[in-house]
N, C-alpha and C positions, 0 to 999 in steps of 0.2 A: 492455474499456472503450475508449471512443473517445479519451480523453485519453492512454492508454498507447500506442495506435497512432500518434497524432500525435507523441508524444515519440520513439517509435522511428524514425519516418520522418525527423524532424529530426536525430536522432543519426546516422542512416545517411547523410544528405546531408553532414553535417559530416565524417564519417569518409571518405567518398569524396573530398571536396575535400582532406582532409589527406593521403590517399594520392597524390593528384595533385600536391601541392606537394613531395612527396618525390622524384617522378620529374622534374618540370619546374621549373626555376628561371628564370622570366622575369618581367620587370616587368609585362607585360600580364596574366599569370596572377595576380599579386598584386593588381592592380587589380580583376580579376574576383572574387577571393576577398573583397576589401573591399566590393564592391557586394553580394555574397551575404551577408556578415555583417549588413548592414542588414536584409535580408529575413528572415534567421534570427532576429534579435533581435525583429522585429515578430511573426514566427510564434510565438516563445516567449512574447511578451507576450500574444498572443491565447490561447494554451494556458493561461497562468496566470490570465487573466481568466475563462476557461471553468471552470477548477478552483475559482476563488473563487466564481463564481456557483452552481456545484453545491454547494459547501460551505455557502454562505449560504442556499440554498433549502431544504435539508432537514437541518439539524443535529439538530433535536429528533427527527425520525423515525428517523434513524440511531441515535441514543442509545436511543430506545424499542425499536427492533428488537433491539439488542444486549442490553438489559435483559430483554426478553421471551424472547429465545432462551436467555439464561443461566438464567432462572427455569424455562423449560421443560426444559432439560437437567437442571438440579438436581432438579426434581420427578420427572422420569422416572427418574433414578438412584435417588432415594428409593423410589419406588413399585416399581421393578424389584427392588430389594434386599428390600423388605418381602414381595413376592410369593415370592421365593426362600426367604426366612427362614420364611414361614408355610407353605411346602411346598404351593403351589398346583400345579395340573396344568401340564405343560410348555407346552401351547398357550396357556394364559392368561398365562404369563410372557412369551411372545413377542408377544402382543397388546399388552402394556404397554410393551414396548421399542420405542417409536417415536422414539427420540432421534437415530437416524442421519440423517434429513433435516435436522434442526436443526443437528447438528454439521457436516454438509457445507455447509449454507447459510452458516454463520458462517465456516468455513474458506475458502470460496470468496471471500467478501468481503474477508477479511483478506489472502489471497494476492494477489488482484488489486490491491488498494490498495498493498500492499508492493512488488509488481513495478513498479507505476507510479512510485512514489517512487524506487525504485532506478534505473529508466531515466532519470529526470530528473537523478539524481546522476552519471550517466555522461557527460552532455553536456559539462561543463567539461573532463573528461579528453580527450575527442575534440577539443574546441576548442583546447586548448593543444598538441595534437600537430601543428597546422598550422605548417609551416615558412615562414619569410619572411626576407628579407635584413635585416641588422642596421640598415641605414640607413633602412628603411621604418618610420618612427615612426607614421605614420597608421594602417597596418595593425596595428601593435602596440597602439596605443591602442584601436582598434576591438575587438580581441580582449579586452583588459583590461576595457573597458566592458561587453561582452557577458557576460564572466565575472562581473563585479560585479552585473549585472542578474540573473543566475541565482542568485547568493548572496542577493540581497535579495528576489527573488520565488520563494521555494521552493515546490515542489509538495508540500503536506502535506494529508492528509485527517484531519480530527478529528471526533469525535462531540460536538458542542455544546461544544467546548473542554475536555471532561473528559479525554479521552485520544486519543492518535494511533491511527488504525486501521491497525495493522500486526500482524505475527505475535507481537510481544512481549506483546500483550494476551491472546493465547491461552494463554500460560504462566500468566498471572495468573488467568484463568478456570479453567484446569485445576487450579491449586494451591488455589484457594478451594473448588472442588467436592470435591476430594480431602479437604480439611480438614473440610468439613461432613459428608462421608460417613463419615469416621473417627469423628466425634462420634456420628453416628447409629448406626453399627455398635456402638459401645461401649455406648450406652444402649438398644439394641434388646432385650436380655433383660429389662431392668427394665420395659419397656412391656407385657410379657406378663402381668404380675401386676396391671395396672390394670384 
């Protein structure tokens, strides 16, 4: 994702400057860091705006993709179990088991968005590792303001406001599929007599 790459580059710039402040303690270098902080804050603001535009432009489609994929995985699990229970030929069972692309698709989206949000949370840690002299209140305020900006402009991906797109939703999906499959497996022998 482009947003994750931008966040990683911003974090890398901040880390490099933080390492530089540990080696060199000069007033000139602190002024250089202060001017860089303004650019980094603007860059983070642009990244947040891009994230907001992406989230605003397709919240319903993301929710629809998750619901459709969930239903496809659930129906493929039902159908695969019914094929195994009804003792179909082995090649027919494998023809019905097409849920692997759906599972990989959903996992890829979840992992990419989770990594992007995790990368955004690493920026304040890098930011507060910048060393400066105690008397330089201007640089201290700049660091605090940028840190507050990051707290208020969080990078979060949501599906139409229903849930955050991260790996925690995968455990919910897996739990509900397992619950439905247990009910289905328990009632399967009763369906034979209908």
